[in-house]
N, C-alpha and C positions, 0 to 999 in steps of 0.2 A: 543482537549483545551479549544473551545468556551464552553463550558455541565463546564468543571473544573471552568473558571475563571465565570464564571452566578452562578452556586453552590453550593460555595467555602465555604460557611455559611448554608447550605441545609442539616441536619443528612442525608437526605433517601438517600445523593449521596455520602457520604464517604467514599465508599468503593474506590471510581475512587483512591482517596489519597492511597488508602491502597497496593502495587502491587501483593503483597503477598494473598491477601485476595482470596478466591475462585468468592467472586463475582466478584472480578474487574480482572480476570482470565476470567472467563467466559464473563464479555461482553465483552473484548478484542478479545477471538476469536470470537462472536455470532458476532460484527462489520466487522469483517474482513473477514465469515460466506456471509454475504451481501453483502458487497463489490465488494466482489466477485460473485456472480452472484448466491448465494445459496436463492432457498425462504424460506418464516423464517419456516415449518414443515415440514424438510427435509433436510439434507446437504451430505457434504462428511464427508466420514467417514475416508481415510485415513492419514495420518501424513502429513505437510506442513510446511514450511521456510515462516513465514510474513517477514521475509527481508533480505538478503544475507546474506548467512554467520553466521546467525544468532540459534535460538537453536528449536528443533522440536515441536514442537506443537501436539498434540493427539487430535480428537475431542472428544468431547464425545459421547456415539453409538445413533446410529437413528433410531429412535422409528418404521420404517418404515422396509419392511423386502425388497421390493426388491429397487433399488436405481435412479432417472428420467437418462436420457439421459444430460450431462453437456456439456459446454463448459470448457476444462480440465485449473486448476491452473493457474491462470499467471505471467510467468517470472518474479523473485522477481530482479532479472540482469539484466530488460529489462529496457528503459526506459521513463520512465514518458511522458506524454502526456507533448508536451511543451518541452521536456528535449530532448538534442541531446545526439546520440551516438558519445563515442570516437575519430571513424573515420568523421564525422560533426563536430564534435568540431575543431576538427586538421585540417580542409580543411576551416573552417570562421574564425580559430588563420591567417592560411597563406596570406589570401584573406584582413585581417584583416590589416594586416604589408605591405601587398601592394600601401595601398592605400596615392594616396596623396593627397596636396589639391591644387595641377594646375592643370586650369581650361581644360588643354588641354589634359587631363590622364586622370579628369573624367569619360567618357565615355568607357574606358581600362575594 
């Protein structure tokens, strides 16, 4: 989004605004691949979901014959860093509902 704001007038970045262009599809896949820890020279070739409930993406074939060992893809349904799971959120909400402004109960 930052690049899109900064480069809105730059013709070289117009592919960012055309979601169905091959360049845009490649850009989204490559960015996701790098964020998953894939090195620039090779990548996972199995289909994956970028977002929970989203469509399957099929990466381009790898130019390398043997793929290196890498950690598994991150679960798209897993909470992101700084986000609470449903259980943690419920516990926090329960604690917050019990808060009172009475000085004698603050330590409880």
